[in-house]
C-alpha positions in Angstrom: 28.8 -7.9 -71.8 31.9 -8.2 -69.7 31.6 -4.5 -68.8 28.0 -5.0 -67.6 29.0 -8.1 -65.5 31.8 -6.0 -64.0 29.5 -3.1 -63.1 27.0 -5.6 -61.7 29.7 -7.4 -59.7 31.0 -4.2 -58.1 27.8 -2.2 -57.9 25.7 -4.9 -56.2 27.9 -5.2 -53.2 28.2 -1.4 -52.9 24.4 -1.1 -53.0 24.0 -3.9 -50.4 26.6 -2.2 -48.1 24.9 1.2 -48.4 21.5 -0.4 -47.8 22.8 -2.4 -44.8 24.4 0.8 -43.3 21.2 2.7 -43.7 19.2 0.0 -42.0 21.7 -0.2 -39.1 21.8 3.6 -38.6 18.0 3.8 -38.8 17.5 1.2 -36.2 20.0 2.9 -33.9 18.4 6.3 -34.3 14.7 5.5 -34.2 14.4 2.5 -31.8 16.1 4.1 -28.8 15.0 2.8 -25.4 13.1 5.5 -23.4 15.3 7.7 -21.3 15.5 6.8 -17.6 13.5 9.9 -16.7 10.6 8.8 -19.0 10.7 5.3 -17.4 10.7 6.9 -13.9 7.6 8.9 -14.9 5.8 5.7 -16.1 6.7 4.0 -12.8 5.5 7.0 -10.7 2.2 7.1 -12.6 1.7 3.4 -12.1 2.2 3.7 -8.4 0.0 6.8 -8.0 -2.8 5.1 -10.0 -2.9 2.4 -7.2 -3.5 5.1 -4.5 -3.5 3.4 -1.1 -2.3 -0.2 -1.2 -3.7 -2.4 1.6 -1.1 -5.0 2.4 -2.3 -6.6 5.7 -5.7 -7.2 7.2 -6.0 -8.2 10.9 -9.1 -9.2 12.8 -9.1 -8.7 16.6 -11.7 -10.1 18.9 -10.9 -8.8 22.4 -13.2 -7.8 25.2 -13.2 -4.2 26.7 -14.4 -2.9 30.0 -15.3 0.8 30.6 -15.7 1.7 34.2 -17.1 5.1 35.2 -16.7 5.6 38.9 -17.5 8.7 41.0 -14.9 7.9 43.6 -17.6 7.1 46.3 -19.1 3.7 46.7 -22.4 5.2 47.8 -22.6 7.5 44.7 -21.7 4.7 42.4 -24.9 2.9 43.5 -26.8 5.7 41.9 -24.5 7.1 39.2 -21.8 4.5 38.5 -21.6 2.7 35.2 -19.7 -0.3 33.9 -19.8 -1.2 30.2 -18.4 -4.5 28.9 -18.3 -5.3 25.2 -16.9 -7.8 22.8 -16.8 -7.8 19.0 -14.6 -8.7 16.1 -12.9 -5.6 14.6 -11.1 -5.7 11.2 -8.1 -3.4 10.8 -6.4 -2.7 7.5 -2.8 -1.5 7.2 -1.0 -0.5 4.0 1.0 2.2 2.3 0.0 5.4 0.6 1.6 5.2 -2.9 0.6 8.9 -3.4 3.5 9.8 -1.1 6.1 8.3 -3.5 7.8 11.2 -5.4 10.0 11.3 -8.5 13.0 11.6 -6.2 12.2 8.2 -4.7 12.6 6.4 -8.0 16.0 5.5 -9.5 16.2 3.8 -12.9 19.4 2.2 -14.0 20.3 0.1 -17.0 19.4 -3.2 -15.3 17.5 -2.2 -12.2 14.8 0.0 -10.7 15.0 1.2 -7.1 11.9 2.6 -5.4 11.7 4.0 -1.9 8.3 3.7 -0.3 6.7 5.1 2.9 6.2 2.9 5.9 2.9 1.1 6.5 0.1 3.0 8.3 -3.5 2.5 9.3 -6.0 2.6 6.5 -9.3 1.8 8.2 -11.1 -0.3 10.7 -14.6 -1.7 11.0 -16.7 -3.9 13.2 -17.5 -7.3 11.7 -20.9 -8.6 12.7 -22.7 -7.9 16.0 -21.2 -6.6 19.2 -22.0 -8.2 22.6 -22.8 -5.3 25.0 -23.6 -5.3 28.7 -24.1 -2.0 30.6 -24.5 -2.1 34.4 -25.7 1.4 35.5 -26.5 2.9 38.8 -30.2 3.3 39.8 -30.6 7.0 38.9 -28.5 6.8 35.7 -30.7 3.9 34.5 -33.8 6.2 34.9 -32.2 9.3 33.3 -29.9 8.0 30.5 -31.4 6.0 27.7 -28.1 5.4 25.9 -26.8 1.9 26.4 -23.2 3.0 25.6 -23.1 1.3 22.1 -21.2 4.1 20.4 -18.8 4.5 23.3 -18.1 0.8 23.4 -17.6 0.6 19.6 -15.1 3.5 19.9 -13.1 1.7 22.6 -13.2 -1.6 20.7 -11.9 0.1 17.6 -9.2 2.0 19.4 -8.0 -1.1 21.1 -7.9 -3.1 17.8 -6.0 -0.3 16.1 -3.5 0.0 18.9 -2.9 -3.8 18.6 -2.5 -3.6 14.8 0.1 -0.8 15.1 2.5 -2.9 17.1 6.0 -3.2 15.6 5.6 -6.8 14.5 2.4 -6.1 12.6 3.7 -3.0 11.0 6.9 -4.9 9.9 4.7 -7.6 8.3 2.7 -5.0 6.4 5.9 -3.3 5.2 7.4 -6.6 3.9 4.1 -7.5 2.1 4.1 -4.0 0.5 7.6 -4.6 -0.9 6.5 -7.9 -2.4 3.3 -6.5 -3.9 5.0 -3.4 -5.4 7.9 -5.5 -6.8 5.3 -7.7 -8.5 3.4 -4.7 -9.8 6.5 -3.0 -11.2 7.7 -6.3 -12.8 5.0 -5.7 -15.4 6.2 -2.1 -16.1 10.0 -2.5 -15.9 10.4 -5.7 -17.8 13.7 -7.6 -17.4 14.9 -5.3 -14.7 15.8 -6.1 -11.1 13.2 -4.4 -8.8 14.6 -3.1 -5.5 12.0 -1.8 -3.0 13.3 0.0 0.1 11.5 1.7 3.0 12.1 5.5 3.3 
C-alpha cells in the first residue's frame, strides 16, 4: 500500500508537469499571430475593397458670364453673344484607395503605418435647375436655336471644380481621408496604433 502511495505521489506530479508542458508548447506552436506580411495583405485588401473614398463634398453657387465678341461693335449687333448662368454645383473630392500598394503598408508589433495618395477630384454635378440668360445678336438669334445650356453647364462645372481644387479644400479632404481610413483600419488591426501619411 505504501508503494502504491509513493508511486502515486511521484507519478501524479510528473504527469501534471508533462501535461502542462504539452499544453504550453501546443499553445505556442498553434496559436501564433499572423505574420506581418499576412496582416499587410488583409489591410491592403480592405482598402482596395473600398475603391474610391469620397472624403469631402462642396457645393458652389457662383454665376458665370460667357462673352463671345467679334471684335467689332457693329458685327456684335448681329453675331455677338453673352451667356450668363447661375446654378449650384456639387463637387466631390476623395482618394483612390486602389492606388495604395503593398509597399505603402508597414506592419509592426504595435502599429500599422499606411501611406495614401493625395485627394483628387471624383465627380461633379448640377444640383437643381440652372438660371440661364442668353443675349444674342440679331442674325445669331435667327440662325442658332441652341440657348447655350450645355456650354453654360460646362463653364459652371469647370469653375466649381477649379474652386474645389484650391489648396485649402484639398488639405481638408486629405485630413478627412486620414481620419476615415484610421477609423476603418481600427476594425482590422485591433489594438494597434494606426498611422496614416500622405505619399
